[in-house]
C-alpha positions in Angstrom: -57.6 14.4 11.4 -54.6 15.7 9.4 -51.3 15.1 9.9 -48.9 18.1 8.8 -46.1 16.6 6.3 -42.5 18.0 5.4 -41.4 17.1 2.0 -37.2 16.3 2.3 -35.1 13.8 0.8 -34.0 10.7 3.0 -30.8 12.2 3.5 -31.6 15.5 4.5 -34.4 14.3 6.8 -31.3 11.5 8.2 -29.5 15.3 8.7 -32.7 17.2 10.6 -33.5 14.0 12.9 -30.0 14.1 13.9 -29.6 17.9 15.0 -33.2 18.0 17.0 -32.3 14.7 19.3 -30.8 15.8 22.4 -29.7 14.6 26.1 -28.6 16.1 29.6 -25.1 16.3 30.9 -24.6 17.4 34.4 -28.0 19.3 34.3 -26.9 21.1 30.4 -29.3 20.1 27.6 -26.8 19.9 25.2 -27.2 17.6 21.6 -26.8 14.2 21.4 -25.0 14.3 18.4 -22.1 16.7 18.8 -20.7 16.6 15.5 -20.0 13.9 12.6 -16.5 13.3 11.0 -17.1 12.4 7.2 -14.9 11.7 4.3 -16.8 12.1 1.3 -17.5 10.5 -2.0 -19.6 8.7 -4.4 -22.0 7.2 -2.3 -22.5 10.4 0.3 -21.2 13.3 -1.5 -24.3 14.5 -3.2 -27.2 14.0 -1.2 -25.5 13.4 2.6 -23.0 15.9 2.1 -25.8 18.2 0.8 -28.0 18.2 4.0 -24.4 18.3 6.1 -23.9 21.8 4.6 -27.2 23.6 5.6 -26.8 22.5 9.0 -23.1 22.8 9.8 -23.6 25.7 12.4 -25.9 22.8 14.6 -24.0 19.5 13.9 -20.4 20.5 12.7 -18.9 18.3 10.5 -15.1 17.8 10.3 -12.9 16.1 8.1 -10.9 13.1 8.4 -7.7 12.0 6.7 -8.6 8.4 7.2 -12.0 6.0 7.4 -10.9 4.4 10.1 -9.2 6.9 12.2 -12.0 9.4 12.0 -14.5 6.2 13.0 -11.5 5.8 16.2 -11.6 10.1 17.2 -15.3 9.1 17.4 -15.2 6.5 19.9 -12.6 8.5 21.8 -14.9 11.2 22.0 -17.6 9.0 22.9 -15.4 7.1 25.9 -13.9 11.3 27.1 -18.2 11.6 27.8 -18.6 8.3 28.8 -21.0 7.3 27.3 -23.3 10.7 27.1 -22.9 12.2 23.9 -21.9 10.5 20.5 -20.5 11.6 17.0 -21.0 9.9 13.5 -19.0 8.9 11.1 -19.7 8.9 7.6 -18.1 7.6 4.4 -18.7 6.7 0.8 -19.4 3.3 -0.2 -16.4 0.3 -1.1 -13.2 0.7 0.3 -14.2 3.7 2.3 -16.9 2.2 4.5 -14.5 -1.0 5.2 -12.0 0.9 6.4 -14.3 1.7 9.1 -14.9 -1.9 9.9 -11.7 -2.0 12.3 -13.1 0.8 14.3 -16.7 -1.0 14.4 -14.7 -3.9 15.9 -13.2 -1.4 18.5 -16.3 0.1 19.6 -18.1 -3.1 19.6 -15.6 -5.1 21.6 -15.5 -2.0 24.2 -19.2 -1.6 24.4 -18.7 2.5 23.3 -21.9 4.2 21.3 -20.3 5.5 17.6 -23.0 5.7 15.0 -21.7 4.9 11.8 -23.5 6.1 8.2 -22.1 4.6 5.0 -23.5 4.9 1.1 -24.5 1.7 -0.7 -25.2 0.8 -3.9 -28.3 1.3 -5.9 -30.9 -0.5 -4.7 -32.4 -0.2 -8.2 -29.3 -2.2 -9.7 -29.9 -0.5 -13.1 -26.0 0.7 -13.2 -24.6 -2.3 -11.5 -22.1 -2.7 -11.1 -21.2 0.7 -10.1 -17.7 2.0 -9.1 -16.3 0.2 -6.0 -19.0 -2.2 -6.2 -18.1 -6.1 -4.8 -20.5 -8.2 -6.4 -21.7 -11.7 -5.0 -22.6 -14.3 -8.2 -25.4 -16.2 -6.0 -26.6 -13.0 -4.1 -26.8 -9.6 -5.6 -28.5 -7.7 -2.1 -24.6 -8.7 -0.5 -22.8 -5.4 -0.2 -19.9 -4.8 1.4 -21.6 -3.2 4.1 -22.7 -6.0 5.3 -19.3 -6.6 6.8 -21.0 -4.4 9.8 -22.9 -6.9 10.8 -20.4 -8.8 12.8 -18.9 -5.3 14.6 -22.6 -3.8 15.2 -25.2 -3.8 18.0 -27.7 -2.1 15.5 -27.7 -2.8 11.4 -29.8 -1.9 8.9 -29.9 -0.6 5.2 -32.4 1.9 3.9 -33.9 1.1 0.7 -37.1 2.9 1.5 -37.6 6.8 2.5 -40.1 5.9 5.4 -37.7 3.2 7.0 -35.7 5.8 8.5 -39.0 7.0 10.9 -38.5 3.2 12.5 -34.7 2.8 12.3 -33.4 5.9 13.3 -34.4 5.7 17.0 -34.1 1.9 17.5 -30.3 2.7 17.0 -29.9 5.5 19.3 -31.9 3.3 21.7 -29.2 0.5 21.3 -26.3 2.9 21.6 -27.8 4.3 24.6 -28.8 1.1 26.5 -26.2 0.2 29.0 -26.7 -3.6 28.2 -26.4 -3.2 24.2 -24.3 0.3 24.3 -22.3 -0.5 21.2 -22.0 0.9 17.3 -24.7 1.2 14.8 -24.6 1.0 11.1 -26.8 2.5 9.1 -26.6 2.1 5.0 -28.0 4.4 2.9 -27.8 3.5 -1.0 -27.2 6.3 -3.5 -30.9 6.1 -5.0 -32.6 6.0 -2.2 -30.5 8.8 -0.3 -32.2 11.1 -3.4 -35.7 10.2 -3.0 -38.8 13.0 -1.4 -40.9 11.7 0.9 -43.7 13.4 2.9 -42.7 13.0 6.4 -44.6 13.9 9.7 -43.3 16.9 11.1 -43.7 15.3 15.0 -40.6 13.4 13.2 -38.5 16.2 13.8 -39.7 17.5 16.7 -37.2 17.8 19.5 -36.5 14.8 21.9 -34.6 14.1 25.0 -33.1 10.9 25.6 -31.9 9.8 28.9 -29.7 6.5 29.1 -31.6 4.0 31.3 -30.8 2.8 34.5 -32.3 -0.4 35.3 -32.8 -2.0 38.7 -31.7 -5.2 39.6 -33.7 -8.1 40.2 -34.6 -7.9 44.5 -34.5 -11.8 44.6 -31.1 -12.1 42.9 -29.8 -9.0 45.2 -30.5 -10.9 48.7 -28.7 -14.0 46.9 -25.6 -11.7 46.3 -25.8 -10.1 49.6 -26.1 -13.4 51.0 -23.2 -15.3 49.6 -21.2 -12.2 49.7 -21.5 -12.4 53.8 -19.7 -15.8 53.7 -16.7 -14.2 52.4 -13.5 -14.0 54.2 -11.0 -12.7 52.0 -13.7 -11.1 49.1 -12.3 -8.7 46.3 -14.0 -5.7 44.1 -13.3 -6.0 40.8 -14.3 -2.3 38.9 -14.9 -2.4 35.3 -15.1 -0.1 32.8 -19.0 0.0 33.4 -18.4 1.4 36.6 -17.3 4.7 35.2 -19.9 4.5 32.2 -22.7 4.1 35.3 -20.9 6.9 36.9 -20.4 4.5 39.8 -17.4 5.4 41.1 -18.3 7.2 43.9 -20.8 4.8 45.0 -18.4 1.8 44.9 -15.2 3.3 46.5 -18.0 4.0 49.3 -19.2 0.6 49.8 -15.3 -0.6 49.3 -14.7 1.6 52.3 -17.7 0.7 54.6 -17.2 -2.8 54.2 -13.8 -3.2 54.3 -13.3 -4.7 50.8 -10.5 -3.8 48.4 -11.3 -2.8 44.9 -9.1 -4.2 41.6 -9.3 -2.3 38.5 -9.6 -4.1 34.9 -8.2 -2.2 32.3 -11.3 -0.6 31.3 -11.7 0.5 35.0 -8.5 1.8 35.8 -9.1 5.3 36.2 -12.4 5.1 38.0 -10.4 5.5 41.5 -7.0 7.6 41.9 -3.8 5.6 42.6 -3.3 6.3 46.3 -7.3 5.9 47.5 -7.8 4.0 50.7 -9.4 1.0 49.0 -7.4 0.7 45.4 -5.6 -2.2 45.4 -4.2 -2.1 42.0 -4.8 -3.1 38.1 -5.7 -6.6 38.2 -4.3 -9.3 35.9 -2.1 -9.9 32.5 -0.7 -6.1 32.3 -1.7 -5.9 36.2 0.0 -5.9 39.8 1.6 -8.0 41.8 -1.0 -6.9 44.9 -4.3 -7.2 42.6 -3.1 -10.9 41.4 -2.1 -11.8 45.0 -5.6 -10.9 46.6 -7.7 -12.3 43.6 -5.5 -15.5 44.2 -6.9 -15.4 48.0 -10.4 -14.5 47.3 -13.0 -16.6 48.2 -15.8 -14.2 46.7 -15.2 -12.0 44.1 -17.4 -8.9 43.4 -17.6 -8.1 39.8 -18.9 -5.3 38.8 -19.5 -4.0 35.2 -16.6 -5.8 33.4 -16.6 -8.6 31.2 -13.7 -10.9 32.5 -12.0 -10.8 29.5 -8.5 -13.1 29.4 -6.3 -10.3 30.3 -8.0 -9.3 33.8 -8.7 -12.9 34.3 -4.9 -14.6 34.0 -7.0 -16.9 30.9 -8.5 -18.1 34.1 -6.0 -19.3 35.9 -5.7 -16.1 38.2 -8.5 -17.3 40.6 -8.9 -19.9 43.1 -11.1 -23.1 41.6 -13.3 -22.7 45.0 -13.7 -18.7 44.8 -17.3 -17.8 43.8 -18.4 -15.3 41.8 -21.0 -12.4 42.1 -21.7 -10.6 38.8 -23.2 -7.1 38.6 -23.7 -6.0 35.0 -26.2 -4.1 32.9 -25.6 -6.9 29.9 -27.0 -10.8 30.5 -24.4 -11.7 28.7 -21.4 -11.0 30.9 -23.4 -11.6 34.0 -23.6 -14.9 33.7 -20.4 -15.8 32.7 -18.6 -18.4 34.6 -22.1 -19.4 36.8 -21.5 -16.4 38.1 -24.7 -15.4 40.7 -25.7 -12.9 38.2 -27.1 -9.5 39.2 -28.0 -8.0 36.2 -28.8 -4.0 36.7 -26.9 -0.6 36.5 -24.1 -0.3 38.2 -24.8 2.2 40.6 -28.0 0.9 41.3 -27.1 -2.7 42.4 -24.3 -1.7 44.0 -26.9 0.5 46.5 -29.3 -2.1 46.4 -26.7 -4.8 47.6 -25.6 -2.5 50.0 -28.9 -2.2 51.2 -29.4 -5.8 52.0 -26.1 -6.0 53.8 -26.8 -4.5 57.2 -23.9 -4.6 59.7 -21.3 -7.0 57.9 -18.2 -6.1 56.9 -15.1 -8.3 55.7 -12.6 -9.5 58.5 -10.8 -6.2 59.9 -7.4 -7.3 58.8 -8.6 -8.0 55.1 -8.1 -4.1 53.6 -5.1 -3.3 55.6 -3.4 -6.4 54.0 -4.7 -5.6 50.8 -3.1 -1.9 51.1 0.2 -3.3 52.4 0.5 -5.2 49.6 -0.3 -2.6 47.3 2.6 -0.9 49.2 5.3 -3.4 48.0 3.6 -3.2 44.9 4.2 1.2 44.6 8.0 0.1 46.1 8.8 -2.1 42.9 7.0 0.1 40.3 9.4 3.2 42.3 12.5 0.7 41.7 11.5 0.2 37.8 10.3 4.2 36.8 13.8 5.5 38.6 16.4 6.3 36.1 19.7 4.7 36.1 22.9 5.4 34.4 21.9 2.7 31.6 21.9 5.3 28.1 18.7 4.2 26.6 15.7 4.7 29.2 13.4 2.2 29.7 9.3 2.6 28.7 8.7 2.8 32.6 10.9 5.2 33.2 9.5 7.4 30.1 6.1 6.5 31.9 6.9 7.8 34.7 8.4 11.1 33.4 5.2 11.7 31.4 2.9 10.6 34.4 4.7 13.2 37.2 4.2 15.9 34.1 0.2 15.3 33.9 -2.0 17.6 35.1 -4.5 16.4 37.2 -7.1 16.6 34.8 -4.8 15.6 31.6 -6.1 11.8 30.4 -4.0 9.7 29.2 -4.8 7.8 25.6 -3.0 4.5 25.0 -4.0 1.0 23.0 -1.0 -1.3 21.8 2.0 -2.2 21.6 4.4 -2.3 24.6 2.8 1.2 25.7 -0.4 -0.6 27.6 1.4 -3.1 29.7 3.6 -0.1 31.0 1.1 2.4 31.7 -1.6 -0.2 32.8 0.7 -1.1 35.4 3.0 2.0 36.1 0.3 5.1 35.3 -0.5 6.6 38.7 -4.3 8.3 38.1 -4.6 11.5 39.6 -7.9 12.4 39.1 -10.9 9.7 38.7 -11.4 9.7 34.1 -8.3 10.9 33.8 -7.4 7.0 32.0 -8.2 5.5 28.7 -6.4 2.5 27.4 -8.1 0.8 24.6 -7.1 -2.8 25.3 -10.6 -4.4 24.5 -9.8 -4.7 21.0 -6.2 -3.3 21.1 -6.5 -1.4 17.8 -3.7 -0.1 16.9 -3.9 3.6 15.4 -6.6 4.4 18.2 -4.4 6.3 19.9 -3.5 9.5 18.2 -7.1 9.3 16.8 -9.0 8.7 19.9 -6.5 12.1 21.0 -8.4 14.1 18.7 -11.5 13.1 19.6 -10.9 13.5 23.7 -9.3 17.1 22.5 -12.6 17.8 21.5 -14.8 16.4 23.8 -12.4 19.2 26.5 -14.6 22.2 27.4 -18.1 20.5 26.9 -20.0 19.4 29.7 -19.1 16.0 31.7 -15.5 16.2 30.4 -12.2 16.7 32.6 -11.2 19.9 30.1 -7.0 19.0 30.2 -4.9 17.7 27.7 -4.9 14.2 25.8 -1.6 12.7 26.1 -0.9 9.9 23.7 1.7 7.5 24.5 2.4 5.1 21.7 5.1 3.2 19.9 7.3 3.5 16.9 5.0 0.7 15.2 1.7 2.5 15.9 2.8 5.4 14.3 3.8 4.5 11.6 0.6 2.5 11.4 -2.0 5.3 11.6 -0.7 9.1 12.2 -2.5 11.1 9.8 -4.7 13.2 12.6 -2.2 14.5 14.1 -2.4 16.8 10.9 -6.5 16.8 11.5 -5.8 17.6 15.1 -3.9 20.8 13.7 -6.2 21.9 11.1 -8.8 21.9 13.4 -7.3 23.4 16.5 -7.6 20.3 19.2 -4.2 20.1 21.3 -2.6 16.7 22.1 0.4 16.2 23.3 2.0 13.0 21.5 4.8 10.9 22.9 6.7 8.3 20.8 8.8 5.9 22.3 10.9 4.6 19.1 12.1 1.1 20.3 12.6 -0.2 16.8 9.5 -1.9 15.7 6.9 -4.2 17.4 8.8 -4.7 20.6 6.7 -6.5 22.4 5.1 -9.1 20.2 8.5 -9.7 19.9 9.1 -10.5 23.5 5.9 -12.9 23.3 7.1 -14.4 20.5 10.6 -15.4 21.7 8.9 -16.1 25.0 7.6 -18.6 23.2 10.4 -20.3 22.0 10.3 -18.7 18.5 13.8 -17.0 17.4 13.5 -12.9 16.8 11.4 -12.8 13.5 9.5 -10.1 11.6 8.7 -7.8 14.7 12.1 -5.7 15.7 13.6 -3.8 12.3 16.6 -5.4 13.1 15.0 -9.0 12.7 13.2 -8.3 9.4 14.1 -8.6 5.5 15.9 -5.4 5.3 18.7 -3.8 3.4 21.2 -3.7 6.4 20.0 -5.4 9.5 22.9 -3.6 11.7 22.0 0.1 11.2 18.4 -0.4 10.2 16.9 3.0 9.0 14.9 5.0 11.8 12.4 7.1 11.2 12.6 10.6 12.3 9.2 11.1 13.5 9.7 14.2 15.0 10.7 15.9 11.4 7.4 13.8 9.6 5.1 15.8 12.7 6.5 18.6 12.1 6.0 18.4 8.2 2.2 18.3 9.2 1.9 21.3 10.6 2.6 19.9 14.8 5.4 21.2 17.2 8.1 18.9 17.4 10.9 17.6 19.6 13.3 14.9 19.8 14.8 14.1 23.5 17.8 12.4 24.0 17.2 11.7 27.8 14.6 11.3 30.3 16.1 15.0 31.5 15.4 15.9 28.1 11.8 14.7 28.2 10.9 16.6 31.3 12.0 19.8 29.4 10.4 18.9 26.6 7.1 18.2 28.1 7.1 21.6 29.5 7.4 23.4 26.9 4.6 21.1 24.9 2.1 22.2 28.1 2.6 26.1 27.4 2.3 25.4 23.1 -0.8 26.0 21.6 -0.8 23.3 18.8 -0.7 19.5 18.8 3.1 18.7 20.1 5.0 15.5 19.3 8.1 14.6 21.3 10.2 11.4 20.6 12.4 9.4 22.5 14.0 6.2 21.9 13.6 3.4 24.3 14.7 0.0 25.4 13.1 -2.7 23.7 13.7 -5.7 26.3 12.9 -4.0 29.6 9.8 -4.7 31.2 8.1 -3.6 34.7 7.1 -7.6 35.2 4.0 -9.2 35.2 2.8 -12.3 36.8 -0.2 -13.2 35.7 -0.6 -16.7 33.1 -1.9 -15.8 29.6 -3.4 -18.5 27.4 -2.2 -18.4 24.0 -1.0 -21.1 20.7 2.0 -23.0 21.2 3.0 -25.5 18.9 2.0 -29.0 19.7 5.1 -30.3 17.9 8.5 -28.9 16.9 12.3 -29.2 15.7 12.9 -26.0 18.4 13.7 -27.5 22.3 12.5 -23.6 22.7 9.1 -23.9 21.6 9.0 -27.5 23.6 10.1 -25.9 27.0 7.4 -23.2 26.2 4.4 -25.7 25.1 5.1 -27.9 28.3 4.7 -24.6 30.4 1.4 -23.9 28.3 0.3 -27.1 29.1 0.9 -26.3 33.2 -1.0 -22.5 32.3 -4.1 -24.9 31.3 -4.1 -26.7 34.0 -4.8 -24.0 36.2 -7.7 -22.8 34.8 -11.0 -22.6 35.9 -13.2 -24.5 33.3 -17.0 -25.0 33.9 -17.0 -23.3 37.3 
């Protein structure tokens, strides 16, 4: 029996296939690939752009300003959609492709899907070396695109047009798998893109993808239930996997019925509202005194959907040595960490199965009220630090409080690097589930504004909150990557950006000096500049206005409060700037293991080294 075929170039076939992949979100059938971020150059402009131009009404292409930031925007979109819809980012060969490697690392560390498509050198090698080609004398098969192997979940280079028949579905399968979720990379050599091939018509039939929910092993669940029943001071740590599974409600009900307090990781923050009856605060290095006190007391910890990074565990100093872990995770790799009792499966399914095995068991009656009392003390501490004073320069905590109060219930807070993450992780009181995006798996400077653009694109679509992204970042991060202010103005995707100007990289200067090193090359005044007494400060508002944004300089917290109301009424991206204190921070009480010189001529460093050794003595190692 003959099969119908259609003759297309490889690039045309890739694009046509992307347009017929579908998914369902909250009962609505929507394209799995919502659009493409693209910067065209040789390697993707002659063939791939030709294919994308012809389907722009089905698969819109958005022009980026920087390959890294446009891929970060794709990640911000995916996070706003809780991994249920995907964006594509495409670049030329050489530096264009390499600019996306940092974004790939961000997606990989945070377990977020994005499809990266880059041009590649010629498979026939006849014109070698081509423009921007990096040659390896002993291995001509290596190109810059091999760099993506370290930071992607799926990697392929298409050297024959037929290969996409197998490769593209595998890429999607990896991106939608809760255990393997992360970025996929496809390299498209220039001469392969142009080749025509007779593709089966069936390859372009509409396909509806669903995200699997693997059920955990029954024996593992029974063992977990038996262990949890022995707990006198149990604790739930809710990670990002709770949010991506849509298990927030199930976890909250489980915790409430069993009397177990819930603390949140950085990725998990926002699964519960701040004042939820079982919420006891963020845990870890940039966490709350309440959550960290509960972690120290806990005898059984149920870790749900978290990879347990050092900022969650206090570099594994936050828990008692004899505490036991039950890890519910879709990824076996994460579930097995630190000899946890591993329950490998989807968070929603695993919590339901664990609950069914517990019978009438509940934690001791006073445990959850104890946790809420600790949390009330933490809330009071936040109030103390966030209340305005007569100081001439406001603190980050005070600025965060003003922005938090002004934010609408459906507005999403976005932050990533510098001093802002610690202050919003501690001090942002979440008003609605999934309205908080703090990228701290990779702590990628430059994520913030780009992700705000991607998040703004997601609003008004199924599965998104529908509010306005509010981006908070420091002056150092703004200087590193800000061009998507212009992108958002061009495309009409509004966000509000609050720039806290504290004169450089203040939080890393804090760490530097805390570990005994004098302030050096972080704050502007500590750098090699012509005028250390009066370093030049950038007019961030003026700069933003030059890119088409509305902008305002705020001289006080009252100014900022008024400016936020003005920004909410604007029809385009608005940037607000305010000078903030570089030395005042909300306290944290979890330890962090960092390298400190073993020998030094500085007494301050030697004291820091002794302190670091004491921290390492508290670590859970091999248990």
